[in-house]
C-alpha positions in Angstrom: -8.2 -29.2 12.1 -7.0 -28.0 8.6 -3.4 -27.9 7.8 -2.4 -24.3 6.8 -0.1 -23.7 3.9 1.3 -20.2 3.6 1.4 -18.7 0.1 4.2 -16.1 -0.4 3.9 -14.0 -3.5 7.3 -12.4 -4.2 6.1 -9.1 -5.7 4.7 -5.9 -4.3 3.2 -4.6 -7.5 -0.6 -4.1 -7.3 -1.3 -6.1 -10.4 1.5 -8.6 -9.6 1.4 -11.9 -11.6 2.7 -13.7 -8.6 -0.2 -12.4 -6.5 -2.7 -13.4 -9.2 -1.1 -16.9 -9.3 -1.3 -17.1 -5.4 -5.0 -16.3 -5.5 -5.6 -18.9 -8.1 -3.6 -21.5 -6.1 -5.4 -20.5 -2.9 -8.7 -21.6 -4.5 -7.1 -25.1 -5.3 -6.7 -26.1 -1.6 -8.0 -29.6 -1.1 -10.2 -30.7 1.8 -8.3 -30.7 5.0 -6.1 -27.8 3.9 -6.3 -24.0 4.0 -4.1 -22.0 1.7 -3.4 -18.5 3.2 -1.7 -15.7 1.4 0.8 -14.0 3.7 1.7 -10.4 3.0 5.4 -9.4 2.7 4.8 -5.7 2.0 5.1 -4.3 5.5 8.5 -5.8 6.4 11.3 -3.3 6.7 14.7 -4.6 5.4 16.1 -7.0 7.9 18.5 -5.4 10.4 20.0 -7.6 13.1 20.2 -4.5 15.4 16.5 -4.7 15.8 16.7 -8.1 17.3 20.0 -7.4 19.2 18.6 -4.2 20.8 15.1 -5.6 21.5 13.6 -3.1 19.1 11.9 -5.6 16.9 9.4 -3.9 14.5 5.8 -5.0 15.1 5.6 -6.2 11.5 8.5 -8.6 12.1 6.7 -10.0 15.1 3.4 -10.4 13.2 5.1 -12.0 10.2 7.2 -14.4 12.4 4.0 -15.4 14.3 2.1 -16.0 11.0 4.9 -18.2 9.6 5.3 -20.0 12.9 1.8 -21.4 12.8 1.7 -22.5 9.2 2.4 -26.1 8.4 4.0 -25.6 5.0 4.8 -23.0 2.3 4.5 -22.3 -1.4 6.7 -19.6 -2.7 5.5 -17.9 -5.9 8.3 -15.9 -7.3 8.9 -13.7 -10.3 12.5 -13.3 -11.5 14.3 -10.0 -11.1 17.7 -9.9 -12.8 17.9 -13.7 -12.8 17.3 -13.9 -9.1 14.8 -13.7 -6.2 13.1 -10.4 -5.7 14.3 -8.5 -2.6 10.9 -8.6 -0.9 10.9 -12.4 -0.9 14.6 -12.7 0.2 13.9 -10.2 3.0 11.0 -12.3 4.2 13.3 -15.3 4.4 15.8 -13.3 6.3 13.3 -11.9 8.8 11.8 -15.3 9.4 15.2 -17.0 9.9 16.3 -14.7 12.7 17.3 -14.4 15.5 19.8 -17.1 14.8 18.6 -20.5 16.0 14.9 -19.4 16.0 14.0 -19.7 12.4 10.3 -20.0 11.8 11.0 -21.8 8.5 12.7 -24.8 10.0 11.3 -28.1 8.7 8.3 -26.7 6.9 7.7 -28.5 3.6 7.8 -26.1 0.7 7.5 -25.6 -3.0 8.7 -23.0 -5.5 6.5 -21.8 -8.4 8.3 -19.3 -10.6 6.9 -17.1 -13.3 7.9 -14.6 -15.9 6.5 -12.8 -18.9 9.7 -14.0 -20.7 10.5 -17.4 -22.1 12.9 -18.5 -19.2 9.9 -18.5 -16.8 11.8 -17.5 -13.7 14.3 -20.4 -13.8 17.1 -18.3 -12.2 14.9 -17.1 -9.3 13.5 -20.6 -8.8 17.0 -22.1 -8.3 18.3 -19.2 -6.2 15.3 -19.5 -3.9 15.8 -23.3 -3.6 19.4 -22.7 -2.5 18.2 -20.4 0.3 15.5 -22.9 1.3 18.0 -25.7 1.6 20.0 -23.7 4.1 16.8 -22.9 6.0 16.0 -26.6 6.3 12.8 -26.3 4.2 12.4 -29.6 2.2 11.4 -28.4 -1.2 9.2 -30.4 -3.6 11.4 -31.5 -6.6 8.7 -32.7 -9.0 6.8 -31.3 -10.8 9.0 -28.2 -11.2 6.8 -25.2 -11.8 8.0 -22.6 -14.3 5.2 -20.4 -15.7 6.2 -18.5 -18.9 4.3 -15.7 -20.6 2.4 -14.9 -17.5 1.4 -11.5 -19.0 -0.9 -13.6 -21.3 -2.1 -15.9 -18.5 -5.0 -14.0 -17.0 -8.3 -12.6 -18.4 -9.7 -9.2 -17.4 -11.3 -10.8 -14.3 -7.9 -12.0 -13.2 -8.8 -15.7 -13.9 -6.4 -18.1 -15.6 -7.6 -18.2 -19.2 -5.8 -21.3 -20.4 -7.4 -24.5 -19.0 -4.1 -26.5 -19.5 -2.3 -24.0 -17.2 -5.0 -24.2 -14.6 -4.9 -28.0 -14.8 -1.1 -28.0 -14.5 -1.2 -25.8 -11.4 -3.8 -28.1 -9.9 -1.6 -31.1 -10.5 1.3 -29.2 -8.9 -0.8 -28.4 -5.9 -1.9 -32.0 -5.6 1.7 -33.1 -5.9 2.6 -30.6 -3.2 0.0 -32.1 -0.8 1.6 -35.6 -1.3 5.0 -34.1 -0.7 3.7 -32.3 2.3 2.2 -35.4 3.8 5.5 -37.3 3.3 7.7 -34.6 4.7 5.6 -33.1 7.5 6.4 -33.8 11.1 3.0 -32.6 12.2 
């Protein structure tokens, strides 16, 4: 049975660079693994009252169940104002609640950040890592993935046009599989 790695693109924009990167990464899954893009767009902002009053939105339940069954996670994040986009932070919050029932607990992860600018999502990458440490998600340390000038990365067919970037992403995916195998309890 394949190990399933969830891919979480931290942007809702239709032509999101993070989503394009997620699709490219999904095609790089090695034998024995399935990479599955998990949508974040239907999640209302986390509100503890939903859990406390047993009025949990169906989208929370669907999302939590999807994350519960994956074996690991790759977070592909743009940078908004030097931090993590709200949609991705909200997904972490929804999955980490109710308290003591986090669906993230112990799942090996990686952070791939991107930006059209020259800083390549450095701030978002490190803010996200801080949250993941608290959620007990062991995060791959090397290679670090910071993709710069992503507005120049794709051709009109949404394929990565620079072979060296595609090769770098493949090496990062391969390194993640090694990290996953070392850090997975499953």
